[in-house]
N, C-alpha and C positions, 0 to 999 in steps of 0.2 A: 488550265490553271495558270497559264502564262500571264493572263490578264491581271492576276493578283500581284504579280511582281511589278507590274507597271503602275499599279494603284498606290499612290502615296498619300498618307494622311498628313495633315499639317502637324508640325511638331508640338504646337501648343495644346492641341487636342489630345495627343498621346500622353503628354505630361500631366494633364489635369485629371485623367482617369484615376480613380482610386479603387484598388482591389479590396475585396472583403471575402470572408469565408463563413460558411454556415455549418461547418463540421462541429459535432458535439465535443464537449470537454472530454479528453481521452483518459485522464487519470481516474483511478478508482480507489476508494479507501479500502482498508482491510475489511471493514464490515460489509461493504458491498460485495467484495470478492467472496467472503464467507457465505453470504446469502445466496449468491449465484451457485456456488459449489453444492450447498445443501439442497437447493432447488433441483439441480440436475441429478443429484443422487436420488432424491425422492421420486423424480420422474422415472428414472431407470428401474428402481425397485418396483414401482407400480406397474410398469410395462412387463417386467418379468413375472410378477404375480398374476397379472391378467392372462398372460400366455399359458402359465401353468394351470390356471383354473379352466381356461378354454380347452386345453389339451386333455385334462382329466375328465371334463364333462363330455367331450366328444367320444372319448374311449368308453365311458360308462353308457352313453347313449347307444353306441354300436353293440355293446354287450347286451343291453336291454332289448334291442330289436331282435337279437338272436334267440332270446328266451320266449316263453309263451306269453300271452296277453295278460294272464293273471300275475305272473311274476314281474311283468314290465311295470305295473302300477307300484308294487313294493320297491322295485329297484329304482324307479324314478324318485320316490320320496327319499330313499336312502342316498341316492346320488345327490339330491338337492341338499341334504344334511351334510354330506361329505364336502360338497362345494362350499357351503357356508363355513364349515370348520376350516377348510383349506384357506378360504379368504381371510378369516380371522387370524389364522396362523401367519399368513403372509403379511397382514397388516401389522401384527405384533413384531415380526422380524424387521419390517421396514421402519417401524417406529424406533426400535432398538438401534438399528443402524444409523438412523438420523441423529438420535441422541448421542451416539458414540462419535459421529463425525462432528457434531456441534461442539462436544466437549473438547475434542482434539483441536478444533479450529480456535476455540476460545483460549486454550492453553498456548497455542502458537501465537495468537495475537498478544497475549500477556507477555510472552517471552520476547516478542519483537518490541513491545512497549518498554520493557525493562532494559533491553539492549540500547534503545534510542535514548532513554533517560541517562544511562551510564555514559554513553558517548557525549551527551550534552554536558554532563557534569565534568567529564574529562576535558572537554574543550574549554569550558568556563575556567577550570583551574589553570590550564595552560595559558589562557589569556591573562588571568590575574598575575601569574608568575612573570610573564613577559612585561606587563605594565609596571610591576615592582622593579624589575631589572632595569627598565628604561628610566624610571624615576631615580633609582640609585645612581645610574651613570650620569644623569643630568645634574643631580645634586653634587656629585664628585667634580664634575667639570665646572660647576658654578663656584665651588669652594676653591678650586685651582685658580680660576680667574680672579677671585677675590684676593687670594694670597698674592698673586702676581701684581694686582692693582695696589695692594698695601706696600709691596716691595718697591714699586715704582714711586709711590707717594713718599716713602722714606728716602729714596734716592733724591727726589726733587727737593725734599725738605733739607737734606744734607747739603745739596748744591746751593740752596738759598742761603743757608747759614754760612757757607764758605764765601758766598758772594757778599754777604752782609759784613763778614769779618774783614774782607779785603777792602771794602769800601769805607 
């Protein structure tokens, strides 16, 4: 690696290289964050539901094998009906949970929007107040200078009258 230390690039070549990046835009909006959260919740609920169905079906199949062949046919159809019922139950629970999370997320987004609007109005009011304050100070200073100028004009006028009277 010591040969790298001896290798020197011309300075003009090093300065003319321009670096660029291909990384994606890192900021996400509130809507994107909500969508990702709801999607992950949906996936987790689905995974839990599938595990529950598989576990119940496996147990029922083991029980059916232990019974006679005639009971196995009845148990298989019963087991299929129970599995369908359980699947519908889990789907309903997942849908309810998704709607609940969606409502909570929408509420939070509206709350954040309201807070941002309030802060914007607060900053706008502060800016207007500061502008009026600066305008008042400027007007006062201008009047002060105008008064001083009038005073000087009167002094010059008086001196001119005195000079005219003396002459």
